[in-house]
N, C-alpha and C positions, 0 to 999 in steps of 0.2 A: 495560448494553450487553453484558456477558459472555454473556448468554443469547441474544443475537442469532443466533450460529451454530447454536445448538440448534434454533431455529425455522426458519432457512433450510435446514438440512440434514435437516429432516423429509422423508420420502421423497416426499411429494406436491409439494414446492416445488422447490428447486434440483436434486436428483437426477432427478426426473421430467422437468424441463425439459431437462436435459443429455441424458438418455437418448432424448428425442424427436428429437435431432439426431445424436447420436453412438452408435455401436454398442458402444463399449468404454469404459465409465465406471467408475472405481474410486473409491469414496468412503471417506475415512479421517477419523475424528474423533479429535483429540488431547484426551484427558481426564486428569484427576488429575495434571496436570503442576505440582505444587506443591512437591515435595521432590526435591532432587538425589539421584541415585544415586552409587555409588562412581566410576563412569566419568566422571561429570560434575563431581564435586568433588575428584577425585584421591584419593579415600579419606579425605579430611579434611572433615568436615561444617562446619568453621568457615569454609571458603573460600566457601561459599554458605549463609549462615545460614537455618535453617528459619523461616518465618513473616515474614520481611522482604519488603517489597514489591519492592524491586529484585532480591532473590534469586529471588523467584517469577517475575518477568518474565524474568530470565535463564534459568531452567530451562525456561520455556515456549518461549523462542526457540531454545534448544539443541535441544529436541525438534522444533520446527517446521523448523529448518534441516535436520535429519536426514531428515525426511519429504520435504521439497522436493527435496533433493539425490538421494534414493533414487528419487523419481518421475522426475526428469530422467535419471538413469542408465538407467532402463527405457524411455526415449524418450517419456515422458508429459509433458503440459503441466500444471503445477500451477495450478489456479484455486482460490483460497483465500478463505474467509470467516473473519474473526477478530473477536473482541470489542473489541479496542483497536488503535489505530494502531501501538503499539510492536511489534506483530507484524512490522513492516517489518525489524527486526533479523534475525529468523529467515529472512525471505524473502531478504534480501540475502546472508545466509550460505549459504542453500540454492542460490541461482543462482550463487554464487561458484565452483561446480564447472565452469562454462563457461569455455572458454579465451578470452583476449582481453579488451579493455576492455568494460565494461558501462555503459550509461546508465540513468537513472531518470526516469520521467514521474510526477509527483506531483500527483494531483487532490485538492484539499482546500479547505475554507473558510478554513483557517488555515495560516500559513507553517510552524508547528512548528519554528522555527529559533532558539529561545532557546538559551542555554548556562547553566551554573551561575552564571556571572558576570553575566548579564543577566536571569535569571529572578527574579521577585519571590516565587515560591512553591515553587520546586524541583520542579515537576511534570514528570516525565520525558516525559510525552506531548507536552509543548511543546518538546522538544529533539531531535526525531527526525531531521529533515533535516540539522540542524547536526551531529549525531553521525555520520550516514552520510557526510557530506561531510568528516569528519575534524577538526571544530573542538572536540570535547569528548568526554569519556568514553572515552579511547583504550584503556585496559586492559580496561575493561568490555566494550566492543563486540567486542574481539578474542577474548573468551572464547567467542563464538558461532562454531562451526566453519564455516570457509569464508568468513568475513566479510572482504570487501575494501572499503575506502573507495571511494566514488564522488565524484570531485572536482566542484566546482560547475560547471565547464565542461561536465560531462556530465549535468546535472540541469535539468529544466524543471518549474516550479511552475505549475499551472493552477488557476484559480479564485481563491483567496486573497481572497475578497470580504467576509469578516466585518467587517473594519475600515472598509468603506465603507457598511455598513448603519446604519440609525438605531439608536443605542445601542451600536454596535460599538466594540470596543476599538481605539484608534488607535495605541497604543504597541507596544512589543515589537521584537524583532529583525527584520531584513529577511528576505525569503524567499530561498531558495537558488536559484542558477542563473538561467536566463532566466525571466522572470515574465510569465504571461498572466493578467492580473487585469482587473477591470472597466474601468479607464481604457484599457487596451490594447485590450480587446475592443470598447469603444465607438468607438475611433478606427479600428481596422482591420477589425473583424468577427472572430468567433471562428475561422472556418476559415482566414482569411488569416493571422491572428496565430499560430495554432498551426502552420500549414503552414510559415511562415518559420522558426519556432523549430526545428521538426523537421528542416528542410533543413540548418540550421546544425549541429545535433547529429549528423546523418548523416555529416558530415565528420570526426567524432571517434570514432564507434563504430557498430557495425552490429547491436547487440543490446541490449535494454532490459528492465528490470523495471518493470511498471506498477502503481502504488499508487493505489487509489481509496477515499478516505474518503467514505462516502456523504453526508456533510454538504456535499460540493462541490455537491450539487444543491439547487435552491431549495425551500423548504418547501412551495410549491404543488405540487411534484412528489412530494416525500417529506420529512417531518420526521423525519429518521433518528435524531435524538437531541436532547437539550436544548441542544446546542451549535450548532444550526443558526442561520442568519441569512438574511434576505432578500437577494436579488440574486445567487443562485447560478445554476448551469447547469441546463439541462433534461436529462432522461434521453436525449433525442435528440442533444444536443450531446455527451454522454459517449460514446454509441454511435458517433457520427461521428468523435470523437477516436480511438477504438479502431481504426476502419477506416483513418484517416489514419496512425496509428502503424504498423499492419501493412503498409502499402504501402512503408514506408521501412526498417523494422527487423524483425529476428526478435524476437518477444515471448517471452521466456524463461518468465515467470510473471506472474500478476496476482493481486492481493489486494484484496478488498473488506472494509472495516473499519467498526466502530462503528455498528451498527444496534441501536437500543433498541426492541424490539417493544411495550413499554409506552407509548411515545410516539405511534407511528403504525402501525396494523395494515396499512397498504398496503405495508410493506416487502417481503414475498415477491413481490408482483405487480410491483414495480419492479426489485428487485435481481436476482431469479432470471433474468429475460430479459437483463439486462446481463451476468450471469455467462456465459450462453450466448453472447452477442455477443463477450465477451472470448475464450472458447474458440474460437469460429469464426475470429476475427481472428488469434489465435495459431496456429491450425492452418494458415491460409493463409500465415502469415509464416515457417513453420518451415523452408522451403527456403533462407532467407537464411543465409549463413555468417558466422561471427565474423571 
C-alpha cells in the first residue's frame, strides 16, 4: 500500500483532477522519511532507532506534521494521500496549529481502536483512534509536533463494517466516539444517522480533521486493499458525507489512506474525484471559525 500515493500523485491523476477545479494547487511528496535527523531525535540517534518500524512511522509523521502545519500557515487546505492509516498521527499534529477544540470524522472499515493491552498482534495500525483519543502510546504520540489528543466525545467513526461481513472479525476493541455502522445505517439511513451525529458534534467543536481509509468503501466500488470487506459505503455516500461535514464544520484537512494499486486498478478513478470533492467541501467550509 505504500506505493499507492506514488500512483495517485502521478500528474495525470490527483494533480490533474485538482487543477481542473482549482487555479492554485501545490503538490508535495514526502519521500525518504526513514531516518531521523538531529532536529527530530535531539541529536541522539538512540531516541529514534534506525530501521525500527515504530521509529520509521514516527519519523514519517514528524515530517508530515511539519508539511501540514506549514500548508495551513500559508492559508492552504491539506488534502493528503498516504500509504498507511498511521499517517493520522502526523495529520492530527499538523492541524494542531489551529486554535480551539478539534473534532475528527473517521471513515474506515475497521475501528482501529485496539490498545497494547487488547491487541493480539501489536499492530500499530489497529491502535490509531484509541491513540488519538488518548488511551495509549502517550509519550510516543506527543513526539509528533503539534499533536493534541482528540477526546472520544469529539470523534465520529463511520463505516466500521468489516465485523459484519461474512468471515469478518467480530472481536476487538470498540470503535471510538459516535458510531455510524451498518446496524445504525440500516435503522436510520446513512444521511440521517450521520447528520444527527454531526449535529451533536457541532455543539462541541466547529472544526474537524477528516480521515478516509479507502476501505470504508464497498469492494464493488473499489477494492482498495486486501483488508476490504463487503458491506461498505459507496463513493457517493462518502462524497455526500463530505458535503454534510462542510455544512457544519470548517474542514481543516483531509487524508485518504491505504490504497494498494496491485489489488484494484480502479483506484485513481475513484479516489482522485473524492480528493477533489474533499478539497471543494473544505474550501466552502473555510469561512467557519474555530
